[in-house]
N, C-alpha and C positions, 0 to 999 in steps of 0.2 A: 578464365582460369578461376577457381577458387583461390580465397583470400585467409589469411590468418589474420586477425585483429587484437590487440592487446587491450583490455580495460585499463585505462590510465589512473584509477584508484587503487585497485587491488592487485593488478598485473595480471589476472586472468585473460586467457588465451580463447577466442572462439574461431570456429570455422565458419565462414560466410559460403555456403556450398553452391556456388552459380552454377556447377555443373549438373546439380538437381534442384535448380532453382524452380521455385513455384510462384505463378502469379497470383497475386492479392485473392483475385475470384476464384481461385482452386483452393484457398483455406476458408472459404465461407462455409459456416456450419447451419445445420437445420434448427431452428430455435427448439428448444426442449419443451416438450408437452407439460403443462400443470398437473401435478400429481394428485391433487384434491385433498379432500378428508380433512380431519381436525387440526387448526393452527395453534397452538398456544401463545403464540405472539400477536394475534389478531385483537383489536379491541373487544372489550369483554369478556378475555379469558386473562385479566392480570391476575385472578387468584391462581391459576396453573404456573405462575412463575416463580422464583423466589421474589421476595419484597424487595421493589426498586431503591436503587441507591442514589437516583439522579433523573431528573426528568425535565423536559421544557414544554410548557403548555401550549397547546393549540390555540392561537389567537382567533382562528375562523370559529370556534365553538365557543368563544368567549370564555376562553379559561377552563371549560369544564371536561374536555379531554385532553388528551396528550398529543406532542407532536414528535417526540424522541423519547423513549425510556431507556435507562441503564440498568439490568439487573445483573446479579451473581449468577455465573454459568450453573445450572443444575448438577452437572455433572464436569466440576471443575478439575482441570489438570492439577492446579495447586490451590492450596487454602489459606485464607488469610490469618488463620488461627494458629498459634504455636511459636516455638523459637526454631531458630535453626539446628540447634545443637551438631555443629560441624564434627565430624570423627572420623577415623582411619579403620579399614580393616585391611590391615596388611599393608600391600603397597596401592590399595585403592581408597579414594574419598568418598564420602557420603556425607548428605545434610538431609534434614526434614524437608519435606516437600512443601515449604512456607511461600506462599505469593498471592495473586490474585488472578481470577478469571472471570470477566464480566461480558456480557453481550450488550450491544449497543443495538437496540430496536429501532431501526432508522426512522420509521414512518409507519402511519396506521394502515396503509394503503398496501395490503398485501401484493397486488400487482405491479408495484412503483419499480422502475428502474433509476440509476443515476440519469440515464439519459431522457426521462419521463418527468422528473421532479422537478419542480419550479426552483431557481437556483436560489431561494430562500431557504428550502427544505433542505439542500445540501449543505448551506452557511450553517443551519443549526446541527447536522449531524459533525461539521467541523469543529463548531464552539464545545460540542458535546465532548469531543475528543481533549480540546485544550483543559476543559474543567476536570477531567478526570485523569489526565497525566498530571497537571497542577496539585490535585487533590491526594493521589497516589505518592508521589514524590516526596512528601512529607515523611513518610514511614522508613527509617531509618534502615530496614531490614532490606530494602528494594532497592537494587541498582540498575534496572532497566525495564521499559515498557514495550512490547511489542503490539502495534495495533495492525489490524489486518482484517480482509475481506475475503472470503470464499464464495463464489457465486457460480451456483451448478454445481450439478452432482460430480461433472468430472474434475472440479477444482475443488471438490473436498466437502461440499456443503451439503447438511444433513437436513436443513430445513428451507423452504422456500422463500418464507417471508424475508424482505430486506432487511439484513442486520449485518454487522460487523463484530469483531471481538478485541478483545485486549487481554494479555496474559503480561502480569507484572512479576518480575524473576529477582531472585537474589544473588543472580550472576549475570554477567553481561556477556551475551551468547559470542561463541567464536566467530560467526561471520560477521557480526558488527565489531567485533575487534580486527579482524582483516580490514574491514573498511578505515577504521580508526587509524591502524598504522599505516595504512598506505598513504591517507591524505596527510598525515604526520610526517612521513618521509618526504612526500612531496613539498610540503611546506617548509621542511628544515632545507630543502635542496634549492628551492625557486621563491621563497619567501612571498608567496601567494596560497591561497586556497584553490585547490585543485578544482573545486565544485565551480567556483566563482569563474575560473579559467575557461573551463567546460561552457558555461553559459556565454562568456563572451565568444569564444571561437564558434559555437552553434549560431549564435545571433549573426556574426557577422559572413559565417560561411551559408546558411539558410537551407542548405539542401535535407538536412534532416529535422528542422523545424517543424512542427503541426499548427501551433497556434501560441499565442503569447498576448501578454497585456504589460499593463505598466509594471505590474508587481510581480508577475510570474510568466513561466516558459515552460512550455511541453513539447519534446521531441524526442525522436527516435535516437538511441543512444548508439555511438560510434560503433562499439563492440556488444550488440546485444545478442542474448542467449536464445532469445526467442524470435519469431515471427510479430512484429508490430508490438513488440515491449516497448512501453512508454514511460519515459520519466517525466516528472513535473517537480521544477526548483522555485525558489523565492530568487527575485533577483536580487533582493538586499542580503548579505550576508548574516544567517540566522543558524546558529547551531542546533537550539531547541524549538521544537514546534509549539511547546506551550508558552514559550516566550513570544511567539509570534503576536503582533496586536491584533486584537479581534477586529478592529475596523478592516483589515485585510482580508479576512476570511470569504466575503461574499467576491471579491476578486478571485481567490484561490477557487471557489465554487462555481465561478463563471467558467474558468478553463477547463476545469473538471467537466463539467456539463457539455461543453463542448466536445471534448476529447471522446466522450462515452458516446455522444451522439455519432461522432464520425467510425468510431471503431463498431457499433452496433450497425450503423448504414454499408460499412464494407463488409463485415465479417459475420452479420446474421445473429447479433446477439450471442456471441460465443460464451463459453464459461471464461472465468477468469480469476485472479486473484490479485489482490491491491494491499500493498504494504506500507506502511509509513516508517521510514528511518530517521530516528531521531537521537539526539544525544543522550547519551547516561547519564547517571544522576550521580553527584558527587566525583566527577571527574572533569578535570579543566580542559575542555577540547574546543572551547569558543573560537580560537584563535584561527583554527583551522580544519574544523569540520562544518558542516553544512547540512539541514536537513532535507529530505527529499522524498517524495512519491514514487512507488514503482508500480506500475499497471501490467500484467503479463496475461495477455489471453491464452487459453489453455488450447492451442491448434496443434501442437506436435506433442511427441511423446518423450521421455526421458528414460533410455534404455541403457544396456550394458557399457557401451562405450562412454557415455556421459559419467555413469557411476564410477567406473574402473580406471579412467583417465582424467576425470574434471574438466574435459574440454566440453564446449557443447556444439552441435551443428545447426545451423539456421540456415534454412534454405532460402529465406528472403532478405535481399540487402536493406539495410536501414534506410538509405536514400530513396529506394523503389516504396517504402512503406510510407514511409512520410509524405513522397509524390501523391500516393494514392488518396493518402487522408486528406491533405490539403485539397486537393480536384473533388473529392466526392461531396455530393450534397448530403448535410446531416440530417438524418432521420431520427426517429424515437429511438 
């Protein structure tokens, strides 16, 4: 029989539809074919992007090349220049589109993936996230930074070269507020961080655990919206990603590497979205919030029922997905 499961943070219900359950092998996708053509993010084409705002040198080239570059998005959703100028138009609120939109070019290797990169290369990407969050939070106009990666055309990517993005916003997004409100309500009731309690239960239960080390845990959430949705959390209670000690980034990179190797071996390099959820700026949430990563392979489509009801239908129980990932041999 199908189950309705409730997300313990925001109270969102999902349907685990065992009536139309799919085996993990049924969800495997055909790898996308390379599109070819000119790539503005490849080495040698640095003049085709806006001037970089941050980079990490490639130690293998003696510092002559780059390992990671950050550039402003050529077609930004928001611009760093200007003032907010909040105003009203009758009952409607308006402000200028002030913020930041940056592209993190993750590697010089056009064909690289999180599963093929060395752990050191993923560590550099994470250190770059930390640097940009730390730098941009100094701007008093900004209140939240969304860091995300769209990989594959079905996930919204327009360029093949490995890259992620960040958008710094002058407001806190509604979905982030929902997580903050849910986490605070749980804390007010139980005097514990909901995410810390999730870590403790998933570690003790083990059925949804994918991989872990001394500092991080990766698991399939109890009420996942999508098949093989995977979350990664630090074991230590940390609200803001940018405040995570730099020496822990290698441990996080190791878990990420293993997770993506397993997902790709299981599902055939599916398109995916990757999101970093971290604390907003200028808001005291350290007591009850806990930063985390969400990885969502794009294996099913969101349709009218989901949009109209807010419910999600997931045909693969998380326990089954986790078991499959634990058992499968990791590939590239």
